N, CA and C atoms as an extended XYZ file, in Angstrom:
273
Properties=species:S:1:pos:R:3:atomname:S:1:resname:S:1:resid:I:1 pbc="F F F"
N       101.686      -14.996      114.230 N   MET     1
C       102.867      -14.219      113.741 CA  MET     1
C       102.178      -14.189      111.756 C   MET     1
N       102.254      -13.072      111.039 N   PRO     2
C       101.962      -12.995      109.776 CA  PRO     2
C       102.796      -13.904      109.251 C   PRO     2
N       102.264      -14.534      108.009 N   ALA     3
C       102.693      -15.427      107.167 CA  ALA     3
C       103.535      -14.586      106.128 C   ALA     3
N       104.646      -15.102      106.007 N   LYS     4
C       105.396      -14.930      104.859 CA  LYS     4
C       105.274      -15.057      103.552 C   LYS     4
N       104.978      -14.097      102.358 N   SER     5
C       104.248      -14.358      101.271 CA  SER     5
C       105.226      -13.597      100.038 C   SER     5
N       106.008      -14.088       98.893 N   SER     6
C       106.389      -13.202       98.010 CA  SER     6
C       105.417      -12.574       96.921 C   SER     6
N       103.838      -12.948       97.157 N   GLU     7
C       102.820      -12.478       96.644 CA  GLU     7
C       102.597      -11.201       96.613 C   GLU     7
N       102.248      -10.439       95.869 N   THR     8
C       101.773       -8.793       95.953 CA  THR     8
C       100.372       -8.812       95.528 C   THR     8
N        99.529       -7.959       95.953 N   ILE     9
C        98.450       -7.658       96.001 CA  ILE     9
C        98.455       -6.902       94.687 C   ILE     9
N        97.139       -7.607       93.796 N   PRO    10
C        97.213       -6.871       92.486 CA  PRO    10
C        96.942       -5.569       92.496 C   PRO    10
N        97.755       -4.988       91.648 N   GLY    11
C        98.017       -3.731       91.217 CA  GLY    11
C        98.503       -2.781       91.992 C   GLY    11
N        99.252       -3.433       92.609 N   SER    12
C       100.230       -2.923       93.928 CA  SER    12
C       101.271       -3.590       93.923 C   SER    12
N       102.577       -2.632       94.808 N   ILE    13
C       103.929       -3.323       94.591 CA  ILE    13
C       103.489       -3.764       96.421 C   ILE    13
N       102.769       -3.490       97.097 N   CYS    14
C       102.706       -3.825       98.488 CA  CYS    14
C       102.598       -5.852       98.580 C   CYS    14
N       103.287       -6.005       99.566 N   PRO    15
C       103.140       -7.823       99.451 CA  PRO    15
C       101.782       -7.961      100.361 C   PRO    15
N       101.246       -9.194       99.987 N   ARG    16
C        99.672       -9.667      100.610 CA  ARG    16
C       100.488      -10.416      101.988 C   ARG    16
N        99.505       -9.528      102.816 N   ARG    17
C        99.865      -10.209      104.308 CA  ARG    17
C        98.697      -10.285      104.914 C   ARG    17
N        98.232      -10.951      105.939 N   PRO    18
C        97.093      -10.863      106.867 CA  PRO    18
C        96.890       -9.584      107.672 C   PRO    18
N        95.850       -8.687      107.813 N   PHE    19
C        95.917       -7.835      108.768 CA  PHE    19
C        96.626       -6.645      107.940 C   PHE    19
N        96.521       -6.278      106.841 N   GLY    20
C        97.346       -5.307      106.152 CA  GLY    20
C        98.949       -5.615      105.947 C   GLY    20
N        99.738       -4.966      105.944 N   SER    21
C       100.691       -5.028      105.473 CA  SER    21
C       101.619       -3.609      106.305 C   SER    21
N       102.800       -3.129      105.778 N   SER    22
C       103.493       -1.699      106.056 CA  SER    22
C       102.683       -0.596      106.358 C   SER    22
N       102.872        0.240      107.091 N   THR    23
C       101.972        1.298      107.070 CA  THR    23
C       102.214        2.195      105.861 C   THR    23
N       103.075        2.362      104.783 N   ALA    24
C       103.301        2.640      103.515 CA  ALA    24
C       102.403        2.204      102.979 C   ALA    24
N       102.453        1.251      102.753 N   CYS    25
C       101.148        0.228      101.798 CA  CYS    25
C        99.749        0.668      102.138 C   CYS    25
N        99.974        0.256      103.783 N   ALA    26
C        98.607        0.918      104.536 CA  ALA    26
C        97.622        2.329      104.137 C   ALA    26
N        98.770        3.342      103.751 N   ARG    27
C        98.362        4.377      103.707 CA  ARG    27
C        98.011        4.683      102.222 C   ARG    27
N        98.847        3.740      101.259 N   ALA    28
C        98.409        4.031       99.615 CA  ALA    28
C        97.381        3.163       99.892 C   ALA    28
N        96.925        2.047      100.335 N   ARG    29
C        95.481        1.671       99.824 CA  ARG    29
C        94.609        2.810      100.731 C   ARG    29
N        94.531        2.950      101.616 N   LEU    30
C        93.585        4.094      102.246 CA  LEU    30
C        93.666        5.541      101.063 C   LEU    30
N        94.483        6.151      100.286 N   ARG    31
C        94.565        6.922       99.040 CA  ARG    31
C        93.613        6.672       98.322 C   ARG    31
N        93.887        5.372       97.900 N   SER    32
C        93.201        4.610       96.667 CA  SER    32
C        91.653        4.375       96.782 C   SER    32
N        91.477        4.140       98.257 N   SER    33
C        90.195        3.773       98.686 CA  SER    33
C        89.029        4.877       98.022 C   SER    33
N        87.795        3.833       97.138 N   PRO    34
C        87.166        4.425       96.511 CA  PRO    34
C        85.964        5.262       98.062 C   PRO    34
N        86.315        4.869       99.149 N   THR    35
C        85.475        5.489       99.832 CA  THR    35
C        85.886        6.225      101.110 C   THR    35
N        85.461        7.431      101.096 N   PRO    36
C        86.176        8.583      101.922 CA  PRO    36
C        86.051        7.788      103.479 C   PRO    36
N        87.274        8.144      104.326 N   PRO    37
C        87.261        7.897      105.436 CA  PRO    37
C        86.110        8.333      106.322 C   PRO    37
N        85.744        9.830      106.423 N   ASP    38
C        84.469       10.100      106.721 CA  ASP    38
C        83.114        9.513      106.472 C   ASP    38
N        83.094        9.298      105.352 N   ALA    39
C        81.947        8.270      105.042 CA  ALA    39
C        81.914        7.166      105.851 C   ALA    39
N        83.013        6.158      106.477 N   ILE    40
C        82.941        4.686      106.956 CA  ILE    40
C        82.577        5.501      108.556 C   ILE    40
N        83.143        6.230      108.611 N   THR    41
C        82.999        6.974      110.268 CA  THR    41
C        81.295        7.026      110.244 C   THR    41
N        80.948        8.181      109.303 N   ALA    42
C        79.028        8.589      109.666 CA  ALA    42
C        78.473        7.420      109.396 C   ALA    42
N        78.639        6.009      108.347 N   ASN    43
C        78.097        4.790      108.344 CA  ASN    43
C        77.621        4.065      109.798 C   ASN    43
N        79.295        4.217      110.275 N   PHE    44
C        79.643        3.500      111.609 CA  PHE    44
C        78.541        4.037      112.654 C   PHE    44
N        78.510        4.961      112.516 N   THR    45
C        77.856        5.925      113.423 CA  THR    45
C        76.344        5.367      113.343 C   THR    45
N        76.039        5.491      112.294 N   ARG    46
C        74.615        5.632      111.794 CA  ARG    46
C        73.569        4.026      112.210 C   ARG    46
N        74.662        3.282      111.595 N   ALA    47
C        74.616        1.782      112.025 CA  ALA    47
C        74.841        1.481      113.676 C   ALA    47
N        75.393        2.021      114.813 N   CYS    48
C        75.427        1.959      115.928 CA  CYS    48
C        74.003        2.837      116.551 C   CYS    48
N        73.320        3.618      115.838 N   LYS    49
C        72.161        4.252      116.491 CA  LYS    49
C        71.412        3.669      115.968 C   LYS    49
N        71.060        2.861      115.018 N   LEU    50
C        70.144        1.828      114.596 CA  LEU    50
C        69.704        0.737      115.296 C   LEU    50
N        71.067        0.233      115.442 N   LEU    51
C        71.291       -0.939      116.578 CA  LEU    51
C        70.830       -1.289      117.867 C   LEU    51
N        70.923        0.807      118.319 N   GLY    52
C        70.809        0.778      119.613 CA  GLY    52
C        71.799        0.724      120.496 C   GLY    52
N        73.042        0.878      119.735 N   ILE    53
C        74.745        0.656      120.643 CA  ILE    53
C        75.084        2.210      120.908 C   ILE    53
N        75.016        2.154      122.139 N   GLU    54
C        75.677        3.228      122.511 CA  GLU    54
C        77.307        3.270      123.067 C   GLU    54
N        77.948        4.762      122.874 N   GLU    55
C        79.045        4.543      123.430 CA  GLU    55
C        80.412        3.559      122.633 C   GLU    55
N        80.092        3.470      121.252 N   LEU    56
C        80.902        2.682      120.735 CA  LEU    56
C        81.676        3.537      119.823 C   LEU    56
N        82.886        3.595      119.459 N   HIS    57
C        83.817        4.131      118.151 CA  HIS    57
C        83.982        3.575      117.779 C   HIS    57
N        84.430        3.646      116.098 N   PHE    58
C        85.276        3.094      115.182 CA  PHE    58
C        86.496        2.599      115.547 C   PHE    58
N        86.864        3.436      116.324 N   HIS    59
C        88.469        3.231      116.505 CA  HIS    59
C        88.530        2.327      117.673 C   HIS    59
N        87.364        2.284      118.362 N   ASP    60
C        87.451        1.107      119.084 CA  ASP    60
C        88.079        0.127      118.810 C   ASP    60
N        87.417       -0.646      117.529 N   LEU    61
C        87.641       -1.912      117.152 CA  LEU    61
C        89.157       -1.847      116.676 C   LEU    61
N        89.794       -1.018      116.309 N   ARG    62
C        91.297       -1.070      116.294 CA  ARG    62
C        92.018       -1.442      117.416 C   ARG    62
N        91.315       -1.400      118.600 N   HIS    63
C        91.873       -1.756      120.271 CA  HIS    63
C        91.392       -3.180      119.832 C   HIS    63
N        90.241       -3.670      119.634 N   GLU    64
C        89.830       -4.881      119.681 CA  GLU    64
C        90.648       -5.679      118.738 C   GLU    64
N        90.731       -5.155      117.543 N   GLY    65
C        91.683       -5.805      116.785 CA  GLY    65
C        92.864       -5.933      117.055 C   GLY    65
N        93.588       -5.267      117.722 N   ILE    66
C        95.132       -5.119      117.875 CA  ILE    66
C        95.205       -6.684      119.443 C   ILE    66
N        93.956       -6.149      120.401 N   SER    67
C        93.941       -7.168      120.857 CA  SER    67
C        94.034       -8.562      120.834 C   SER    67
N        93.410       -8.708      119.657 N   ARG    68
C        92.914      -10.194      119.229 CA  ARG    68
C        94.287      -10.562      118.655 C   ARG    68
N        95.353       -9.633      118.028 N   LEU    69
C        96.582      -10.374      116.944 CA  LEU    69
C        97.517      -10.643      118.475 C   LEU    69
N        97.402       -9.949      119.340 N   PHE    70
C        97.816      -10.646      120.633 CA  PHE    70
C        97.178      -12.246      121.201 C   PHE    70
N        96.190      -12.082      121.053 N   GLU    71
C        95.604      -13.413      121.358 CA  GLU    71
C        96.144      -14.559      120.794 C   GLU    71
N        96.399      -14.423      119.363 N   MET    72
C        96.617      -15.318      118.449 CA  MET    72
C        98.125      -15.641      118.599 C   MET    72
N        98.798      -14.861      119.072 N   GLY    73
C       100.253      -15.420      119.477 CA  GLY    73
C       101.504      -14.193      118.648 C   GLY    73
N       100.931      -12.777      118.016 N   TRP    74
C       101.936      -12.149      117.161 CA  TRP    74
C       102.458      -11.588      118.354 C   TRP    74
N       103.590      -11.474      118.080 N   ASN    75
C       104.278      -10.334      119.016 CA  ASN    75
C       104.759       -9.010      118.706 C   ASN    75
N       105.109       -8.246      119.415 N   ILE    76
C       105.148       -6.613      119.103 CA  ILE    76
C       105.413       -6.398      117.940 C   ILE    76
N       107.088       -6.232      117.427 N   PRO    77
C       106.888       -5.787      116.219 CA  PRO    77
C       106.057       -6.489      115.218 C   PRO    77
N       105.455       -7.521      115.234 N   HIS    78
C       104.353       -7.500      113.552 CA  HIS    78
C       103.331       -7.463      114.010 C   HIS    78
N       102.729       -6.873      115.420 N   VAL    79
C       101.454       -6.129      115.833 CA  VAL    79
C       101.760       -4.688      115.346 C   VAL    79
N       102.822       -4.180      115.600 N   VAL    80
C       103.108       -2.130      115.531 CA  VAL    80
C       102.754       -2.679      113.547 C   VAL    80
N       103.938       -3.757      113.404 N   ALA    81
C       103.667       -3.274      111.654 CA  ALA    81
C       102.560       -3.126      111.036 C   ALA    81
N       101.451       -4.324      111.365 N   ALA    82
C       100.390       -4.760      110.753 CA  ALA    82
C        99.237       -3.684      111.401 C   ALA    82
N        99.565       -3.064      112.201 N   SER    83
C        98.439       -1.664      112.945 CA  SER    83
C        98.719       -0.731      112.398 C   SER    83
N        99.642       -0.617      111.736 N   GLY    84
C       100.246        0.566      111.374 CA  GLY    84
C       100.508        1.515      112.673 C   GLY    84
N       100.771        1.277      113.865 N   LEU    85
C       100.923        2.015      114.882 CA  LEU    85
C       102.830        2.698      114.559 C   LEU    85
N       103.111        3.997      114.907 N   ARG    86
C       104.077        4.199      114.798 CA  ARG    86
C       104.904        3.619      116.340 C   ARG    86
N       104.627        3.946      117.145 N   SER    87
C       105.471        3.057      118.343 CA  SER    87
C       104.490        2.489      119.304 C   SER    87
N       105.638        1.470      120.540 N   ARG    88
C       104.527        0.423      120.805 CA  ARG    88
C       103.771        1.094      122.296 C   ARG    88
N       103.915        2.551      122.270 N   GLY    89
C       103.137        2.911      123.426 CA  GLY    89
C       101.742        3.788      122.607 C   GLY    89
N       101.386        3.865      121.728 N   LEU    90
C       100.066        4.161      120.906 CA  LEU    90
C        98.853        3.406      120.722 C   LEU    90
N        99.069        2.149      121.205 N   ALA    91
C        97.915        1.275      121.223 CA  ALA    91
C        96.775        1.907      121.924 C   ALA    91
């Protein structure tokens, strides 16, 4: 279960929470990120090729992360909020 905290991320109105926070805050951080999403995807693909890893996509890590949150005992509403899912069926 996410820790409750009244602290905020420096330079932000978003509360500090493990594994992200609300969807709106996550989107705001993405927009302010200095690295474009396409660059992250390209670098991940390049690293997989370099390491000889086949059939692994960056999005696969999202599924792994969500599974780990459930293994840690998080409940569905907390996982949905932390992962940015819009509904329970989109994992």
